PLY file of the C-alpha trace (Angstrom):
ply
format ascii 1.0
element vertex 500
property float x
property float y
property float z
element edge 499
property int vertex1
property int vertex2
end_header
-135.26 -62.31 -72.86
-135.09 -59.03 -71.07
-133.86 -56.03 -73.52
-134.35 -53.37 -70.89
-131.26 -54.14 -68.10
-128.02 -52.41 -70.38
-130.44 -49.52 -70.24
-131.27 -49.42 -66.92
-128.56 -49.79 -65.32
-127.27 -46.76 -67.07
-130.20 -44.76 -66.18
-129.51 -46.48 -62.32
-125.76 -45.12 -62.17
-126.93 -41.79 -61.36
-127.09 -40.77 -57.86
-130.62 -39.39 -58.26
-133.93 -41.06 -60.19
-134.90 -39.58 -63.00
-138.58 -38.19 -63.38
-138.91 -41.05 -65.90
-137.91 -43.74 -63.44
-140.34 -42.89 -60.44
-142.82 -45.42 -62.38
-139.56 -48.08 -61.40
-139.36 -47.05 -57.93
-143.31 -47.12 -57.43
-143.70 -50.56 -58.42
-139.85 -52.40 -59.15
-141.89 -56.11 -59.85
-144.12 -54.37 -62.87
-140.93 -52.24 -63.86
-138.94 -55.85 -64.52
-140.77 -57.50 -65.53
-142.68 -56.27 -68.30
-140.90 -58.62 -70.89
-141.09 -61.44 -68.26
-143.00 -64.99 -70.39
-146.07 -65.79 -68.72
-144.96 -69.10 -68.07
-141.93 -67.78 -66.20
-144.07 -64.29 -64.80
-146.44 -66.68 -62.59
-142.35 -67.83 -60.91
-141.85 -64.48 -58.99
-145.67 -63.83 -58.42
-148.37 -62.84 -60.85
-150.47 -61.53 -58.31
-148.67 -58.18 -57.81
-146.87 -57.91 -61.47
-149.27 -56.50 -64.11
-149.18 -59.01 -67.24
-148.33 -57.29 -70.70
-151.08 -58.15 -73.82
-147.72 -58.19 -75.95
-145.93 -61.20 -74.14
-145.62 -63.94 -76.09
-146.31 -67.60 -74.75
-143.33 -69.89 -74.93
-143.50 -73.05 -72.96
-139.84 -73.70 -73.86
-138.75 -70.53 -72.20
-135.83 -71.26 -70.33
-137.24 -69.19 -67.35
-133.67 -69.59 -65.22
-131.96 -67.27 -67.34
-135.36 -64.72 -67.21
-135.39 -64.92 -63.90
-132.23 -64.30 -63.17
-132.50 -60.67 -64.72
-135.27 -59.96 -63.54
-133.73 -60.59 -59.83
-130.70 -58.25 -60.87
-133.05 -55.78 -62.29
-135.30 -55.66 -59.66
-132.50 -55.68 -57.42
-130.76 -52.53 -58.65
-133.94 -50.52 -58.16
-134.55 -51.55 -55.08
-130.93 -50.62 -53.84
-131.20 -47.32 -56.10
-134.65 -46.37 -55.04
-133.65 -46.74 -51.15
-132.29 -43.52 -51.15
-132.54 -39.86 -49.56
-135.04 -39.04 -52.08
-136.98 -41.90 -51.84
-136.92 -42.10 -47.71
-138.10 -38.62 -47.82
-141.91 -39.44 -48.76
-141.72 -42.92 -47.53
-144.58 -43.95 -46.15
-145.70 -45.58 -42.59
-143.80 -48.62 -41.91
-146.95 -51.01 -41.49
-148.10 -48.81 -44.43
-148.15 -51.77 -47.55
-147.01 -50.40 -50.90
-145.71 -52.39 -54.19
-142.59 -51.33 -53.52
-142.51 -52.96 -49.64
-144.01 -55.98 -50.66
-142.29 -56.93 -53.26
-139.16 -55.83 -51.12
-140.41 -58.49 -48.01
-141.19 -61.01 -50.85
-137.35 -60.85 -51.87
-136.37 -61.39 -48.52
-138.16 -64.12 -47.89
-136.92 -66.52 -50.69
-133.58 -66.59 -48.69
-134.99 -65.43 -44.71
-138.28 -67.36 -44.16
-138.46 -65.17 -40.94
-139.60 -62.42 -43.21
-142.93 -64.23 -44.56
-144.16 -63.32 -41.21
-143.17 -59.80 -41.87
-145.01 -59.64 -44.96
-148.37 -61.24 -43.99
-148.01 -58.47 -40.90
-147.61 -55.69 -43.77
-150.02 -56.94 -46.49
-151.42 -58.87 -45.74
-153.98 -59.76 -48.49
-150.98 -60.38 -50.68
-150.92 -63.12 -52.73
-147.14 -63.71 -52.72
-148.17 -65.29 -49.66
-149.68 -68.30 -50.71
-146.59 -68.28 -53.04
-143.84 -68.20 -50.30
-145.43 -70.58 -48.00
-145.69 -72.78 -51.23
-141.80 -72.14 -52.31
-140.77 -72.80 -48.51
-142.09 -75.83 -47.93
-140.71 -77.39 -50.94
-137.35 -75.92 -49.87
-138.13 -77.04 -46.94
-138.22 -81.00 -47.93
-135.46 -80.32 -50.20
-133.03 -78.87 -47.52
-134.27 -81.96 -45.12
-134.08 -84.94 -47.82
-130.33 -83.26 -48.36
-130.07 -83.39 -44.54
-131.12 -86.47 -44.41
-128.70 -88.00 -47.11
-125.58 -86.65 -45.92
-126.32 -87.42 -41.98
-126.98 -91.34 -43.48
-123.68 -90.45 -44.98
-121.68 -89.52 -42.35
-123.56 -92.59 -40.17
-125.64 -90.23 -37.91
-129.12 -91.16 -39.19
-130.85 -94.53 -40.43
-133.76 -93.82 -41.22
-135.96 -93.15 -44.57
-134.79 -90.18 -47.29
-138.28 -88.57 -46.63
-137.87 -84.92 -46.48
-140.16 -84.78 -42.69
-137.86 -83.59 -39.95
-138.34 -86.52 -37.04
-137.20 -87.08 -33.97
-133.99 -89.06 -35.38
-133.42 -86.78 -37.96
-132.96 -84.02 -35.00
-131.16 -86.60 -33.14
-128.83 -87.22 -35.66
-128.02 -83.36 -36.72
-127.29 -82.74 -32.53
-124.90 -85.76 -32.95
-123.11 -83.93 -35.95
-122.96 -80.46 -33.97
-121.56 -82.23 -31.12
-119.34 -84.18 -33.02
-118.54 -80.74 -34.69
-117.78 -78.80 -31.49
-121.14 -76.77 -31.78
-123.99 -76.32 -29.67
-126.65 -79.13 -30.27
-129.55 -77.41 -31.07
-131.24 -79.53 -33.79
-132.39 -76.96 -35.88
-131.57 -77.36 -39.70
-130.67 -73.93 -40.86
-128.68 -73.09 -44.05
-125.10 -73.00 -41.85
-125.80 -76.39 -40.69
-126.74 -77.46 -44.03
-123.42 -76.05 -45.44
-120.94 -77.75 -42.94
-123.47 -80.97 -43.50
-122.43 -80.78 -47.01
-118.68 -80.20 -46.38
-118.48 -82.91 -43.55
-116.30 -85.57 -44.10
-117.84 -89.10 -43.72
-115.55 -91.07 -41.01
-113.14 -93.48 -42.26
-114.39 -97.15 -42.83
-112.65 -99.54 -40.69
-109.65 -102.05 -42.26
-110.52 -104.84 -42.95
-107.82 -107.70 -44.32
-104.91 -105.83 -42.59
-103.65 -107.70 -39.41
-104.26 -105.77 -36.25
-101.47 -106.37 -34.78
-99.50 -103.96 -37.47
-102.25 -101.14 -36.47
-101.31 -97.92 -34.65
-102.82 -96.12 -32.00
-106.17 -94.92 -32.87
-106.53 -97.28 -36.13
-109.61 -98.52 -36.56
-110.50 -102.56 -38.51
-113.30 -104.85 -38.73
-112.24 -108.49 -39.50
-115.69 -110.02 -39.72
-119.10 -108.59 -40.45
-120.52 -109.57 -37.12
-117.61 -108.62 -35.52
-117.24 -105.11 -33.65
-115.53 -101.92 -35.06
-112.47 -101.82 -33.12
-110.05 -99.18 -32.13
-106.01 -99.37 -31.10
-105.28 -97.98 -28.24
-102.18 -97.36 -26.89
-99.89 -98.26 -24.37
-99.32 -96.22 -21.19
-99.73 -95.56 -18.13
-102.59 -93.29 -15.56
-103.37 -93.30 -11.65
-105.96 -95.45 -11.34
-108.72 -94.86 -8.81
-110.29 -91.27 -7.48
-108.18 -88.94 -5.11
-109.62 -88.89 -1.62
-110.60 -85.13 -2.41
-113.04 -85.95 -5.07
-116.41 -85.28 -4.64
-118.69 -88.00 -4.67
-116.01 -90.50 -3.95
-116.31 -93.69 -2.59
-113.89 -95.89 -0.50
-113.96 -98.68 -3.24
-112.65 -96.27 -5.69
-109.16 -95.98 -3.69
-106.28 -96.44 -2.81
-105.38 -94.34 -5.90
-102.52 -95.93 -7.87
-100.51 -96.24 -11.00
-101.28 -98.72 -13.45
-99.45 -99.48 -16.52
-100.89 -100.79 -19.70
-100.34 -102.39 -22.56
-101.59 -101.50 -25.96
-105.23 -103.18 -26.85
-107.74 -102.85 -28.93
-111.15 -102.43 -27.78
-114.59 -101.92 -29.21
-115.15 -98.57 -30.40
-118.94 -98.39 -29.23
-121.15 -100.93 -27.11
-122.03 -104.01 -28.69
-125.08 -103.31 -30.91
-128.41 -104.98 -31.18
-127.31 -105.26 -34.73
-124.17 -107.36 -33.70
-125.79 -109.07 -30.73
-128.59 -110.39 -32.64
-126.53 -111.85 -34.76
-125.18 -113.80 -32.34
-128.08 -114.86 -31.06
-129.64 -116.32 -34.46
-125.66 -118.37 -35.30
-125.91 -119.77 -31.24
-129.74 -119.78 -30.51
-128.45 -119.01 -27.22
-131.53 -118.52 -24.78
-133.30 -115.82 -23.79
-133.35 -115.29 -19.96
-135.80 -112.97 -17.68
-133.95 -109.66 -17.57
-134.87 -106.40 -15.31
-135.81 -103.71 -17.85
-137.58 -100.46 -17.46
-140.61 -100.02 -18.73
-141.54 -96.40 -19.72
-145.96 -95.14 -19.65
-146.15 -91.36 -19.81
-143.97 -89.36 -17.76
-143.39 -92.85 -15.83
-140.77 -95.28 -15.60
-140.74 -98.30 -13.52
-138.77 -101.60 -13.88
-140.16 -105.13 -14.79
-139.12 -108.83 -15.13
-139.65 -109.66 -18.57
-137.87 -112.76 -21.16
-137.13 -109.60 -23.51
-136.86 -110.65 -26.96
-133.42 -109.99 -28.63
-131.98 -108.00 -26.39
-133.74 -104.50 -25.99
-132.83 -102.68 -23.38
-136.31 -100.99 -22.75
-138.01 -104.54 -24.24
-138.72 -103.14 -27.27
-138.27 -103.85 -30.92
-135.94 -101.08 -31.25
-133.47 -100.49 -34.25
-130.27 -102.16 -34.74
-128.10 -99.05 -34.49
-129.16 -99.29 -30.51
-126.73 -100.65 -27.88
-127.74 -104.26 -26.59
-128.28 -104.69 -23.13
-130.02 -107.18 -20.94
-126.20 -108.95 -20.96
-124.64 -110.44 -17.98
-121.44 -111.38 -17.13
-122.32 -114.87 -18.08
-123.79 -113.26 -21.46
-120.57 -112.05 -22.19
-118.16 -114.73 -21.56
-120.60 -116.50 -24.05
-120.50 -113.83 -26.53
-116.41 -113.25 -26.69
-116.12 -117.04 -27.09
-118.21 -116.95 -30.36
-116.40 -113.98 -31.61
-113.33 -116.30 -31.26
-114.69 -118.74 -33.50
-115.44 -116.30 -36.17
-111.78 -115.24 -36.36
-109.25 -117.64 -36.21
-106.76 -116.59 -33.65
-108.46 -113.48 -32.65
-108.31 -113.37 -28.78
-111.42 -111.23 -28.23
-112.60 -111.06 -24.15
-113.84 -109.22 -21.66
-112.22 -106.16 -20.95
-110.08 -105.61 -17.38
-111.66 -102.78 -15.23
-108.06 -101.36 -15.55
-108.18 -101.09 -18.94
-111.88 -100.35 -19.14
-110.74 -96.88 -17.42
-107.87 -96.42 -18.74
-109.46 -96.19 -22.22
-112.59 -93.63 -20.69
-109.31 -91.52 -19.34
-108.11 -91.30 -22.62
-105.40 -89.17 -20.89
-107.71 -87.35 -18.77
-106.99 -87.33 -14.99
-109.97 -85.12 -13.27
-113.11 -86.10 -12.01
-114.98 -86.73 -15.76
-113.29 -87.89 -18.76
-114.19 -83.92 -20.01
-113.24 -82.15 -16.95
-114.03 -80.97 -13.44
-118.06 -80.27 -14.05
-120.31 -82.59 -14.71
-122.71 -80.23 -16.03
-120.53 -80.14 -19.45
-121.58 -83.49 -19.51
-124.42 -83.36 -22.35
-122.23 -83.40 -25.60
-120.08 -86.65 -24.58
-122.62 -88.55 -22.60
-125.94 -89.61 -22.38
-127.64 -89.52 -18.88
-129.90 -88.38 -16.96
-130.09 -84.43 -17.74
-132.68 -82.16 -18.25
-134.40 -84.14 -21.18
-135.33 -86.72 -18.74
-136.48 -84.78 -15.61
-139.19 -82.93 -17.98
-140.18 -86.13 -19.49
-140.03 -87.72 -16.00
-140.52 -85.31 -13.24
-139.80 -88.16 -10.99
-136.30 -89.13 -11.67
-134.38 -85.99 -10.50
-130.74 -85.57 -9.96
-129.71 -85.30 -13.59
-127.16 -82.45 -15.42
-128.06 -79.14 -15.40
-127.96 -79.36 -19.38
-129.96 -81.60 -21.72
-128.03 -84.30 -23.67
-131.19 -84.22 -26.21
-131.97 -88.47 -25.35
-134.36 -88.29 -22.52
-134.09 -92.11 -22.41
-131.55 -94.90 -24.49
-129.46 -93.01 -27.45
-128.52 -94.74 -30.43
-124.45 -95.61 -30.47
-121.76 -92.30 -31.71
-124.44 -89.96 -30.84
-121.75 -88.14 -28.72
-118.22 -87.14 -28.68
-115.84 -89.36 -28.94
-112.81 -89.20 -26.44
-109.48 -89.07 -26.99
-108.54 -92.26 -28.18
-111.94 -92.44 -30.00
-113.65 -94.31 -27.97
-117.88 -93.63 -28.10
-120.21 -93.36 -25.19
-117.59 -95.06 -22.55
-120.07 -93.35 -20.10
-123.83 -93.01 -20.21
-126.40 -94.72 -22.34
-125.50 -98.53 -20.72
-123.12 -99.96 -18.35
-120.50 -101.77 -19.21
-119.28 -105.28 -17.52
-115.87 -105.47 -17.03
-113.47 -109.12 -16.58
-112.90 -108.35 -12.73
-114.15 -109.44 -9.81
-115.88 -107.20 -7.30
-113.35 -106.56 -4.63
-114.08 -103.95 -1.75
-111.48 -101.82 -2.70
-107.74 -101.90 -4.43
-105.42 -102.94 -2.13
-102.89 -105.66 -3.35
-104.76 -105.01 -6.64
-102.74 -105.97 -9.91
-101.01 -102.71 -11.57
-100.17 -104.50 -14.89
-103.88 -103.94 -16.21
-104.96 -107.03 -16.01
-107.94 -108.28 -14.40
-108.65 -108.51 -10.91
-109.75 -112.47 -10.59
-108.87 -113.17 -7.28
-111.39 -113.33 -4.02
-110.53 -114.91 -0.93
-113.21 -118.20 -1.09
-111.16 -118.73 -4.65
-114.74 -117.78 -6.51
-115.78 -114.67 -8.21
-119.57 -114.44 -7.59
-119.65 -111.08 -8.57
-118.28 -108.57 -11.67
-117.62 -104.98 -12.06
-119.76 -102.69 -13.84
-118.76 -99.36 -15.32
-119.42 -96.00 -16.97
-123.26 -95.23 -15.90
-126.11 -95.33 -17.76
-129.13 -93.70 -19.21
-131.33 -93.35 -16.18
-128.12 -93.06 -13.94
-126.96 -90.33 -11.54
-124.23 -88.62 -12.42
-122.40 -89.46 -9.65
-121.74 -93.11 -11.85
-120.39 -90.63 -14.25
-117.07 -90.56 -12.96
-114.37 -91.85 -14.05
-113.68 -93.82 -11.34
-117.22 -94.64 -10.61
-117.90 -98.55 -9.97
-120.61 -101.10 -8.73
-121.18 -104.25 -8.60
-123.46 -106.60 -9.82
-124.01 -111.00 -10.32
-122.23 -112.47 -13.26
-126.00 -113.74 -13.70
-127.97 -111.15 -13.23
-129.38 -109.81 -16.37
-130.76 -105.79 -16.14
-131.79 -103.58 -18.82
-129.25 -100.54 -18.83
-126.18 -103.46 -18.68
-124.40 -103.60 -21.35
-121.18 -104.92 -23.24
-117.89 -103.47 -24.82
-115.17 -106.49 -26.39
-111.49 -105.96 -25.97
-109.20 -108.05 -27.94
-105.51 -108.87 -27.09
-102.64 -107.00 -29.33
-99.42 -108.19 -29.50
-96.08 -105.60 -28.31
-94.99 -103.79 -31.54
0 1
1 2
2 3
3 4
4 5
5 6
6 7
7 8
8 9
9 10
10 11
11 12
12 13
13 14
14 15
15 16
16 17
17 18
18 19
19 20
20 21
21 22
22 23
23 24
24 25
25 26
26 27
27 28
28 29
29 30
30 31
31 32
32 33
33 34
34 35
35 36
36 37
37 38
38 39
39 40
40 41
41 42
42 43
43 44
44 45
45 46
46 47
47 48
48 49
49 50
50 51
51 52
52 53
53 54
54 55
55 56
56 57
57 58
58 59
59 60
60 61
61 62
62 63
63 64
64 65
65 66
66 67
67 68
68 69
69 70
70 71
71 72
72 73
73 74
74 75
75 76
76 77
77 78
78 79
79 80
80 81
81 82
82 83
83 84
84 85
85 86
86 87
87 88
88 89
89 90
90 91
91 92
92 93
93 94
94 95
95 96
96 97
97 98
98 99
99 100
100 101
101 102
102 103
103 104
104 105
105 106
106 107
107 108
108 109
109 110
110 111
111 112
112 113
113 114
114 115
115 116
116 117
117 118
118 119
119 120
120 121
121 122
122 123
123 124
124 125
125 126
126 127
127 128
128 129
129 130
130 131
131 132
132 133
133 134
134 135
135 136
136 137
137 138
138 139
139 140
140 141
141 142
142 143
143 144
144 145
145 146
146 147
147 148
148 149
149 150
150 151
151 152
152 153
153 154
154 155
155 156
156 157
157 158
158 159
159 160
160 161
161 162
162 163
163 164
164 165
165 166
166 167
167 168
168 169
169 170
170 171
171 172
172 173
173 174
174 175
175 176
176 177
177 178
178 179
179 180
180 181
181 182
182 183
183 184
184 185
185 186
186 187
187 188
188 189
189 190
190 191
191 192
192 193
193 194
194 195
195 196
196 197
197 198
198 199
199 200
200 201
201 202
202 203
203 204
204 205
205 206
206 207
207 208
208 209
209 210
210 211
211 212
212 213
213 214
214 215
215 216
216 217
217 218
218 219
219 220
220 221
221 222
222 223
223 224
224 225
225 226
226 227
227 228
228 229
229 230
230 231
231 232
232 233
233 234
234 235
235 236
236 237
237 238
238 239
239 240
240 241
241 242
242 243
243 244
244 245
245 246
246 247
247 248
248 249
249 250
250 251
251 252
252 253
253 254
254 255
255 256
256 257
257 258
258 259
259 260
260 261
261 262
262 263
263 264
264 265
265 266
266 267
267 268
268 269
269 270
270 271
271 272
272 273
273 274
274 275
275 276
276 277
277 278
278 279
279 280
280 281
281 282
282 283
283 284
284 285
285 286
286 287
287 288
288 289
289 290
290 291
291 292
292 293
293 294
294 295
295 296
296 297
297 298
298 299
299 300
300 301
301 302
302 303
303 304
304 305
305 306
306 307
307 308
308 309
309 310
310 311
311 312
312 313
313 314
314 315
315 316
316 317
317 318
318 319
319 320
320 321
321 322
322 323
323 324
324 325
325 326
326 327
327 328
328 329
329 330
330 331
331 332
332 333
333 334
334 335
335 336
336 337
337 338
338 339
339 340
340 341
341 342
342 343
343 344
344 345
345 346
346 347
347 348
348 349
349 350
350 351
351 352
352 353
353 354
354 355
355 356
356 357
357 358
358 359
359 360
360 361
361 362
362 363
363 364
364 365
365 366
366 367
367 368
368 369
369 370
370 371
371 372
372 373
373 374
374 375
375 376
376 377
377 378
378 379
379 380
380 381
381 382
382 383
383 384
384 385
385 386
386 387
387 388
388 389
389 390
390 391
391 392
392 393
393 394
394 395
395 396
396 397
397 398
398 399
399 400
400 401
401 402
402 403
403 404
404 405
405 406
406 407
407 408
408 409
409 410
410 411
411 412
412 413
413 414
414 415
415 416
416 417
417 418
418 419
419 420
420 421
421 422
422 423
423 424
424 425
425 426
426 427
427 428
428 429
429 430
430 431
431 432
432 433
433 434
434 435
435 436
436 437
437 438
438 439
439 440
440 441
441 442
442 443
443 444
444 445
445 446
446 447
447 448
448 449
449 450
450 451
451 452
452 453
453 454
454 455
455 456
456 457
457 458
458 459
459 460
460 461
461 462
462 463
463 464
464 465
465 466
466 467
467 468
468 469
469 470
470 471
471 472
472 473
473 474
474 475
475 476
476 477
477 478
478 479
479 480
480 481
481 482
482 483
483 484
484 485
485 486
486 487
487 488
488 489
489 490
490 491
491 492
492 493
493 494
494 495
495 496
496 497
497 498
498 499
């Protein structure tokens, strides 16, 4: 162990550097490593430190204790030797000296950007290769730690392999969005600290009667059931004001609607949930119009899509299920009601959907008045989309991190606790399509009557990953045939709850 440290600290306590310690200032690493074991010496860069012939080789030596004293010794010398006495004879800024080499090495141990400075100042230093190896190892450890925490937070579903891939970056961006931070996806000490401290989202309640739950509480009634969130009872102004930019006549007249409490899916129905339904029922696959991506082009092709994938690909389970028509949605909720006795799952009404999407907001967008603030809240056409697909045009002037479809739950939840109400996939509602809201019900129920007694078209809400920001407005609505299947159309289920 190092015995020189108490004496060294005493000598360094004076403001000037004694002549006897000029060697320490000239080469702090050599001075502080005089009694380091050879095996431990390699841990601080043997290439620039003189090995004493009197050192004892002991493979059982506790290097961590020695290295701790070594760094304390080095820190004291570097602090003391950086005074006016040394500044008077300081070498040129770009000149490599043992002192500067070791200083940059120590700095690079905690600040990787200093490695480049060391390489520029001391290009022949053997410490460069040592640092690169140490930083590579540290980076892999950091990435594995980040992947583990992101998996714990239910944002990352890939392997814990120490490789920083697109999925890991997207998961970190989601964490940053949920934390109210700028979504950079860059792994830093700050983000690692935040990940370690973050609490995992609460698990949904199981075996609890949903009728007893209050607003914001989450539950899941069966393994195949979606996770549901209780929405409070309340009222809101449905539709758009005549002054709203991009408004269409079918969004009015604006009116107040009363909504009873109900439960709604925390996210859109996922591919995992949809595939469970398909496998359990043998429900027939049908043709679907999907967006095919080839390089920088997107085009639509009608395919017999396997397992509800919105892009016609075998995507992971955590993505939302697409290619769901109004008829498909009805079959799905009927199947859900067979899994849980007395659980009235259903397709949400259009009024319930807009009430949940607004979550108490009254502006054009659920997050405020400006579309370009939406990249933390929704996946839609944006800068990442237009960069990958130049012909798409018209996207938000921000980057939401996903040029195409995103896994569920990657963006900030709204005030009611719902994810992805806007963007990613459009969502089918129960209502028949009407030209406007004249004579529409004001109790939150679905508006099913049409003049001929039939309901050919349903209403879609929420926009999609490829849609113009126009469709992200809370009041935007469009119609679709109840039998038509499109890749960008998904489903979020509702559940009736009794009054408390």
